C-alpha positions as CSV (number, residue, x, y, z in Angstrom):
1,M,81.5,219.7,152.6
2,N,81.9,223.4,152.1
3,R,84.2,225.2,154.5
4,A,81.6,227.7,155.4
5,L,79.7,224.9,157.2
6,F,82.7,223.8,159.3
7,P,82.4,226.5,162.1
8,R,78.8,225.6,162.6
9,I,79.5,221.9,162.7
10,R,82.4,222.5,165.1
11,W,80.2,224.3,167.6
12,W,77.4,221.8,167.2
13,L,79.8,219.0,167.9
14,A,81.3,220.8,170.9
15,G,77.8,221.2,172.4
16,W,77.0,217.6,171.7
17,L,80.1,216.4,173.4
18,L,79.5,218.6,176.5
19,A,76.0,217.1,176.8
20,A,77.3,213.6,176.2
21,S,79.9,214.1,178.9
22,A,77.3,215.2,181.4
23,W,75.2,212.2,180.5
24,A,78.2,209.9,180.7
25,A,78.7,211.0,184.3
26,Q,75.5,209.1,185.2
27,P,76.0,205.5,186.3
28,A,75.3,202.9,183.6
29,G,72.0,201.2,184.0
30,D,73.1,197.9,182.6
31,A,76.1,196.2,184.1
32,A,75.9,193.1,181.9
33,P,78.6,192.6,179.3
34,F,77.8,194.2,175.9
35,P,77.5,192.7,173.4
36,R,76.4,189.5,175.1
37,P,79.2,186.9,174.8
38,L,78.3,184.1,172.5
39,A,78.7,181.6,175.3
40,G,76.2,183.6,177.3
41,Y,73.2,182.4,175.2
42,A,71.4,179.3,176.5
43,A,71.5,176.2,174.4
44,T,68.2,175.4,172.7
45,D,66.6,171.9,172.5
46,R,66.1,172.4,168.7
47,P,69.3,172.3,166.6
48,E,67.8,174.2,163.6
49,L,69.4,177.5,162.7
50,A,66.1,179.4,162.8
51,A,65.4,178.1,166.3
52,T,68.8,179.2,167.5
53,L,68.5,182.7,166.0
54,L,64.9,183.1,167.3
55,A,66.1,182.2,170.8
56,R,69.0,184.6,170.7
57,A,66.7,187.4,169.4
58,Q,64.3,186.7,172.2
59,A,67.1,186.7,174.8
60,E,68.5,189.9,173.5
61,P,66.0,191.9,171.3
62,F,68.6,194.5,170.6
63,N,70.3,191.9,168.3
64,V,67.6,192.4,165.8
65,V,67.8,196.2,165.9
66,A,71.6,196.2,165.5
67,T,71.4,193.8,162.5
68,L,68.6,195.8,160.9
69,I,70.6,199.0,161.2
70,F,73.6,197.2,159.7
71,L,71.5,196.0,156.8
72,L,70.1,199.5,156.2
73,A,73.7,200.8,156.1
74,I,74.6,198.2,153.5
75,G,71.5,199.1,151.5
76,H,72.5,202.8,151.7
77,T,75.8,201.9,149.9
78,F,73.8,200.8,146.9
79,L,72.0,204.1,146.9
80,A,75.1,206.3,147.1
81,G,75.1,207.0,143.4
82,K,71.5,208.1,143.6
83,F,72.2,210.6,146.3
84,R,75.2,212.0,144.3
85,H,72.8,212.4,141.3
86,L,70.3,214.3,143.5
87,A,73.2,216.5,144.8
88,H,74.1,217.5,141.3
89,E,70.5,218.3,140.5
90,A,70.1,220.3,143.7
91,E,73.2,222.3,143.0
92,E,72.2,223.1,139.5
93,A,68.8,224.3,140.6
94,H,70.4,226.3,143.3
95,G,72.8,227.9,140.8
96,R,69.9,228.9,138.6
97,A,68.0,230.4,141.5
98,V,71.0,232.4,142.6
99,A,71.7,233.7,139.1
100,A,68.0,234.7,138.8
101,R,68.1,236.9,141.9
102,G,71.5,238.2,141.3
103,G,73.1,236.5,144.3
104,R,76.7,235.6,144.9
105,P,77.9,232.8,142.7
106,E,79.8,231.2,145.6
107,E,76.6,230.6,147.6
108,V,76.3,227.0,148.7
109,S,73.3,224.8,148.3
110,F,72.6,223.3,151.7
111,K,70.4,220.6,150.2
112,G,73.1,219.7,147.6
113,Q,75.7,219.4,150.4
114,V,73.5,217.2,152.4
115,Y,72.9,214.9,149.4
116,H,76.6,214.9,148.7
117,F,77.3,213.8,152.3
118,F,74.7,211.0,152.1
119,G,76.3,209.9,148.8
120,E,79.8,209.6,150.2
121,V,80.4,205.9,150.6
122,E,83.1,206.5,153.2
123,A,80.6,208.4,155.4
124,I,77.7,205.9,155.2
125,F,78.7,203.5,158.0
126,G,79.6,206.4,160.2
127,L,76.2,208.0,159.6
128,W,74.4,204.7,160.5
129,A,76.7,204.3,163.5
130,L,74.8,207.4,165.0
131,A,71.6,205.4,164.7
132,L,73.3,202.4,166.3
133,V,74.5,204.6,169.2
134,A,71.0,205.9,169.7
135,A,69.7,202.3,169.7
136,I,72.3,201.1,172.2
137,T,71.5,204.1,174.4
138,W,67.8,203.4,174.3
139,F,68.2,199.7,175.2
140,H,71.2,199.8,177.5
141,G,72.1,203.3,178.4
142,W,74.8,205.8,177.5
143,G,77.4,204.1,179.8
144,T,77.1,201.0,177.6
145,V,77.8,203.1,174.5
146,L,81.0,204.5,176.1
147,D,82.1,201.0,177.3
148,Y,81.4,199.4,173.9
149,V,82.9,202.1,171.7
150,G,85.7,203.0,174.1
151,H,86.9,199.6,175.2
152,R,85.3,196.7,173.3
153,V,85.6,197.9,169.7
154,N,89.2,197.5,168.3
155,F,90.0,200.5,166.1
156,T,93.6,199.4,165.4
157,E,93.0,198.5,161.8
158,P,91.2,201.7,160.8
159,M,94.1,203.7,162.4
160,F,96.7,201.6,160.7
161,V,95.1,202.0,157.3
162,V,95.1,205.8,157.7
163,V,98.8,205.8,158.5
164,I,99.9,203.3,155.8
165,M,97.8,204.9,153.1
166,A,99.3,208.3,153.8
167,M,102.8,206.9,153.7
168,A,102.3,204.7,150.6
169,A,101.0,207.6,148.6
170,T,104.1,209.8,149.0
171,R,106.2,210.6,146.0
172,P,109.4,208.7,147.1
173,V,107.5,205.5,147.9
174,L,105.4,205.7,144.7
175,R,108.6,206.2,142.6
176,V,110.2,203.1,144.1
177,A,107.0,201.0,143.5
178,E,106.6,202.3,139.9
179,A,110.3,201.6,139.2
180,C,109.8,198.0,140.4
181,L,106.7,197.5,138.4
182,R,108.3,199.1,135.3
183,V,110.8,196.2,135.3
184,F,107.9,193.8,134.6
185,A,106.1,196.3,132.3
186,Q,109.2,196.6,130.1
187,L,108.9,192.9,129.4
188,G,105.9,193.9,127.3
189,R,107.6,197.1,126.0
190,G,105.8,199.4,128.5
191,T,102.5,199.2,126.7
192,A,99.1,199.9,128.4
193,A,98.5,196.1,128.5
194,A,101.9,195.4,130.0
195,W,101.4,198.0,132.8
196,W,97.9,196.6,133.4
197,L,99.2,193.0,133.8
198,S,102.1,194.1,135.9
199,I,100.1,196.1,138.4
200,L,97.3,193.5,138.8
201,I,99.7,190.6,139.3
202,V,102.7,192.0,141.1
203,A,101.1,194.6,143.4
204,P,98.8,192.1,145.1
205,V,101.7,189.7,145.8
206,L,103.6,192.7,147.3
207,G,100.7,193.0,149.7
208,S,102.0,189.9,151.6
209,F,105.1,191.9,152.6
210,I,104.1,195.6,152.7
211,T,100.5,194.8,153.9
212,E,97.3,194.8,151.8
213,P,96.4,198.5,152.5
214,A,99.7,199.7,151.2
215,A,99.6,197.4,148.2
216,M,96.0,198.6,147.4
217,T,97.1,202.2,147.7
218,I,100.1,201.8,145.4
219,G,98.2,199.6,142.9
220,A,95.2,201.9,142.7
221,L,97.4,205.0,142.2
222,L,99.4,203.3,139.5
223,L,96.2,202.0,137.8
224,A,94.8,205.5,137.8
225,R,97.9,206.8,135.9
226,Q,98.6,203.9,133.6
227,F,95.1,202.6,132.9
228,Y,92.1,204.7,134.0
229,E,93.4,208.0,132.6
230,L,93.4,206.3,129.2
231,K,89.5,206.2,129.4
232,P,88.6,202.5,129.3
233,S,85.0,201.5,128.6
234,P,82.8,201.3,131.7
235,R,82.6,197.5,131.6
236,F,86.4,197.3,131.4
237,A,86.7,199.8,134.2
238,Y,84.5,197.8,136.6
239,A,86.1,194.5,135.6
240,T,89.5,196.0,136.5
241,L,88.3,197.3,139.8
242,G,86.7,194.0,140.8
243,L,89.9,192.1,139.7
244,L,92.1,194.5,141.7
245,F,90.0,194.0,144.9
246,T,89.9,190.2,144.5
247,N,93.6,189.9,143.7
248,I,94.6,192.1,146.7
249,S,92.3,190.1,149.0
250,V,94.0,186.8,148.2
251,G,97.5,188.3,147.6
252,G,98.1,188.8,151.3
253,T,98.0,185.1,152.0
254,F,101.7,184.4,151.3
255,T,102.5,185.5,154.9
256,H,100.7,185.4,158.2
257,F,101.0,189.1,159.1
258,A,99.8,191.2,156.1
259,A,96.1,190.3,155.5
260,P,93.6,191.2,158.3
261,P,91.6,187.9,157.9
262,V,94.8,185.9,158.3
263,L,96.0,188.0,161.2
264,M,92.8,187.1,163.2
265,V,93.6,183.4,163.1
266,A,97.4,183.2,162.9
267,G,97.9,183.4,166.6
268,P,95.0,181.2,167.9
269,W,95.7,178.5,165.3
270,N,99.5,178.8,165.2
271,W,99.7,179.5,161.5
272,D,103.1,181.0,160.4
273,T,104.4,182.2,157.1
274,A,105.6,178.7,156.0
275,F,102.2,177.3,156.7
276,M,100.5,180.1,154.8
277,F,102.6,179.8,151.7
278,A,102.3,176.0,151.7
279,H,98.5,176.0,152.0
280,F,97.4,179.3,150.5
281,G,100.1,181.4,148.9
282,W,101.0,179.3,145.8
283,K,97.3,178.7,145.2
284,A,96.6,182.4,145.4
285,L,99.3,183.1,142.9
286,I,97.9,180.7,140.4
287,G,94.4,182.2,140.9
288,I,95.7,185.7,140.5
289,V,97.6,184.8,137.2
290,V,94.7,182.8,135.8
291,S,92.1,185.6,136.6
292,T,94.2,188.4,135.3
293,V,95.3,186.6,132.1
294,G,91.6,185.6,131.6
295,Y,90.4,189.2,131.8
296,Y,93.3,190.2,129.5
297,L,92.2,187.8,126.8
298,F,88.6,188.8,127.2
299,F,89.4,192.6,126.8
300,R,92.4,192.3,124.5
301,G,90.4,194.1,121.8
302,E,90.1,197.2,124.0
303,F,93.9,197.3,124.8
304,A,94.6,198.5,121.3
305,A,92.4,201.6,121.8
306,L,94.0,202.2,125.2
307,E,97.5,202.0,123.6
308,R,96.4,204.6,121.0
309,N,95.2,206.9,123.7
310,R,98.5,206.4,125.6
311,L,100.6,207.3,122.6
312,A,98.4,210.3,121.7
313,A,98.6,211.6,125.3
314,A,102.4,211.1,125.3
315,A,102.7,213.0,122.0
316,A,100.5,215.8,123.0
317,A,102.2,216.4,126.4
318,P,105.6,214.9,126.5
319,A,106.5,213.7,130.0
320,E,108.5,216.3,132.0
321,P,111.8,214.9,133.4
322,D,111.0,213.7,136.9
323,R,113.0,215.4,139.7
324,P,115.1,212.7,141.3
325,V,114.6,212.0,145.0
326,P,117.8,211.5,147.0
327,V,118.3,207.8,147.9
328,W,118.6,208.6,151.6
329,I,115.2,210.2,151.6
330,T,113.6,207.2,149.9
331,G,115.4,204.9,152.3
332,V,114.1,206.8,155.4
333,Q,110.5,206.8,154.1
334,L,110.7,203.1,153.4
335,G,112.1,202.7,156.9
336,F,109.0,204.5,158.3
337,M,106.8,202.1,156.4
338,A,108.7,199.1,157.6
339,F,108.4,200.3,161.2
340,T,104.7,200.9,160.8
341,V,104.2,197.3,159.5
342,F,106.4,195.9,162.2
343,V,104.3,197.6,165.0
344,A,101.0,197.3,163.2
345,H,99.2,196.0,166.3
346,Y,100.4,198.8,168.6
347,P,98.7,202.1,167.8
348,P,100.7,204.3,170.2
349,L,103.9,203.2,168.4
350,F,102.8,203.5,164.7
351,I,100.9,206.8,165.4
352,G,104.0,208.2,167.2
353,G,106.1,207.0,164.2
354,F,103.6,208.7,161.9
355,L,104.1,212.1,163.7
356,F,107.8,211.8,163.1
357,F,107.1,210.9,159.5
358,L,105.0,214.1,159.1
359,A,107.9,216.1,160.5
360,F,110.3,214.5,158.2
361,S,108.0,215.1,155.2
362,Q,107.8,218.7,156.1
363,A,111.5,219.0,156.4
364,T,111.9,217.4,152.9
365,A,108.8,219.0,151.3
366,H,110.6,219.9,148.1
367,H,111.0,216.2,147.4
368,Q,107.6,215.0,148.6
369,G,104.8,216.5,146.6
370,K,101.5,217.2,148.3
371,L,100.8,215.0,151.3
372,E,97.3,213.7,151.0
373,L,95.4,213.1,154.2
374,K,91.8,213.5,153.2
375,S,91.5,210.1,151.5
376,P,93.2,208.2,154.3
377,L,91.0,209.8,156.9
378,L,87.8,209.1,155.0
379,V,88.8,205.5,154.6
380,G,89.7,205.2,158.2
381,F,86.3,206.7,159.1
382,F,84.6,204.1,156.9
383,L,86.4,201.2,158.5
384,A,85.8,202.6,162.0
385,G,82.1,202.7,161.3
386,L,82.2,199.2,159.9
387,V,83.9,197.7,162.9
388,V,81.4,199.4,165.2
389,H,78.6,197.7,163.3
390,G,80.4,194.4,162.7
391,G,81.1,193.8,166.4
392,L,77.4,193.3,167.0
393,Q,76.8,190.7,164.2
394,G,78.3,187.7,165.9
395,W,75.0,186.5,167.3
396,W,73.9,185.3,163.9
397,I,77.2,184.7,162.0
398,E,78.6,182.3,164.6
399,P,75.6,179.8,164.5
400,V,75.7,180.0,160.7
401,L,79.4,179.0,160.6
402,T,79.0,176.1,163.1
403,R,76.3,174.4,161.1
404,L,78.3,174.1,157.8
405,G,80.4,171.4,156.4
406,E,83.7,172.0,154.6
407,V,82.4,173.0,151.1
408,P,79.3,174.7,152.4
409,L,81.5,176.6,155.0
410,F,83.8,177.7,152.2
411,L,80.8,179.0,150.1
412,G,79.1,180.4,153.2
413,A,82.2,182.3,154.3
414,T,82.6,183.7,150.7
415,V,79.0,185.0,150.7
416,L,79.1,186.3,154.3
417,T,82.3,188.2,153.5
418,A,80.4,190.3,151.0
419,F,78.2,191.6,153.8
420,N,80.8,192.0,156.5
421,D,84.6,192.6,156.7
422,N,86.3,189.2,156.1
423,A,88.4,189.7,159.2
424,A,85.2,189.6,161.3
425,I,84.3,186.3,159.7
426,T,87.6,184.6,160.5
427,Y,87.7,186.1,164.0
428,L,84.3,184.6,164.8
429,A,85.6,181.2,163.5
430,T,88.3,181.3,166.2
431,L,85.6,181.4,168.8
432,V,84.0,178.1,167.5
433,P,85.2,175.2,169.6
434,G,86.2,172.0,167.9
435,F,87.0,173.5,164.5
436,T,89.0,170.8,162.5
437,D,91.9,171.7,160.3
438,P,89.9,171.3,157.0
439,L,87.2,173.6,158.4
440,K,89.8,176.2,159.4
441,Y,91.2,176.1,155.9
442,A,87.7,176.4,154.4
443,V,86.6,179.4,156.4
444,V,89.8,181.4,155.7
445,A,89.9,180.4,152.0
446,G,86.3,181.5,151.7
447,A,86.9,184.8,153.5
448,V,89.8,185.9,151.3
449,T,88.1,184.6,148.1
450,G,85.0,186.8,148.6
451,G,87.1,189.9,149.5
452,G,86.5,191.6,146.2
453,L,82.7,191.3,145.9
454,T,81.8,194.5,147.7
455,V,83.6,197.5,149.1
456,I,83.0,196.3,152.6
457,A,84.3,192.8,152.1
458,N,88.0,193.6,152.7
459,A,89.5,196.4,154.7
460,P,91.7,197.8,151.9
461,N,88.8,198.0,149.4
462,P,87.6,201.5,150.6
463,A,91.1,202.8,150.0
464,G,91.2,201.6,146.4
465,Q,87.6,202.9,145.7
466,N,88.4,206.3,147.2
467,I,91.4,206.7,144.9
468,L,89.7,205.5,141.8
469,Q,86.1,206.7,142.2
470,R,86.8,209.9,140.2
471,F,86.9,207.8,137.1
472,F,83.3,206.7,137.6
473,P,81.1,209.7,136.8
474,E,78.2,208.6,139.1
475,G,80.4,206.9,141.7
476,V,81.2,203.2,141.9
477,N,78.0,201.2,141.5
478,P,78.0,198.2,143.9
479,L,76.4,196.0,141.3
480,G,79.0,197.0,138.7
481,L,81.7,196.1,141.3
482,L,80.0,192.8,142.0
483,A,79.8,191.9,138.3
484,G,83.5,192.8,137.8
485,A,84.6,190.7,140.8
486,L,82.4,187.6,140.2
487,L,84.5,185.7,137.6
488,P,87.8,186.3,139.5
489,T,86.1,185.2,142.7
490,I,85.0,182.0,141.1
491,A,88.5,181.4,139.7
492,M,90.0,182.0,143.2
493,G,87.5,179.6,144.7
494,L,88.4,176.9,142.3
495,A,92.1,177.4,143.0
496,F,91.7,177.1,146.7
497,M,89.3,174.1,146.7
498,L,90.7,172.0,143.9
499,L,94.5,172.5,144.1
């Protein structure tokens, strides 16, 4: 959004917050827990899913409103490209009108800026969260909004993603990651294909140790440099994006602490790293290799053109010698990342560490490059809006999960993941009494398998899309992403269910 609009927005927000504070001083009109606990719904005489959902909707009509708003937000993500197209048209029309009347070229098209805002994928769930807040206020009062958003919604993951994204994108960390991946790429003589294979196989596995958001950030940044800048065809571009999202989603299953959907169940179900590797990790590795090699064989004809583009770019602009970063600076920044991962569940600690990290980056700025905070903040805003909506969807997800057998549960979790963050799916599974070990395996395997189908399916996906969306002229089309991720998702599903 144009800077000229910032002062107006600032004063508008200040006024809104003052009014909200005055309203919040009033006693809440609804003392009942919100959202209603799943155990708080009366059992129905009829076991059918439709009867259960109808009874819960009648007991709490707000459930229907919250889910409708959530579905509208999902639908909005499919229209983001259309809004960006309208923004370009509005800005071009505004530019012609300004030129015709001899106005200043820097004049901003308000309509164009509004369309741009509605076309920002990272802003969509935050926008619809405003509608959700209004609905909660209408049904339950402002005090319930403050209690829900302030105490019941867990924003730890959005905050963690902001911090780890900012750290992972710094020059010392990227140089180390690129050096590690170069070892594998050199096995294929550093060609475009070798880099593509190395990034899409090795980076997801690293996600089990440096966390999925960090692996996504590093993988997306390296793909931007080693693949997307070589101008692949749109079909290949979407296939690679879908493959990246899917591989990252399952690549965090080697350990019990790196993938959000695994974190949700590791404690309640006593799953440790040894358990995760024995039951998930090695299968995930096979699925990653099979999917990536399969796409490599399918698109092998395009790699020749990419390699020509790479050689032409290298000849036209020889790479400048990279300024070395002192080892101690790299070590300190890796230490900051390790500390952040270690205290990932304690926001006061990792945010405090991030403030020290910012001070260190400023003190060593000549070795750092530009510190990018816009993308991490946008991604954090996206995830914050998603968890606000997702926390109100348990009323229908829980009865769906409880009525499925092992294979249907796996397929159901895979499909549900496409419409809600997979961590929410596995969390709801921990609330279901009497879940057997095979059902526990099925729901987690399904949740991580479907993590690449949409941008909202897995928490790190918005980070990757934010980094790579500049290579998609009209923005990332959700249907294109779905098509690109479909075959890897099937391969991962077969690996988890048959091996």
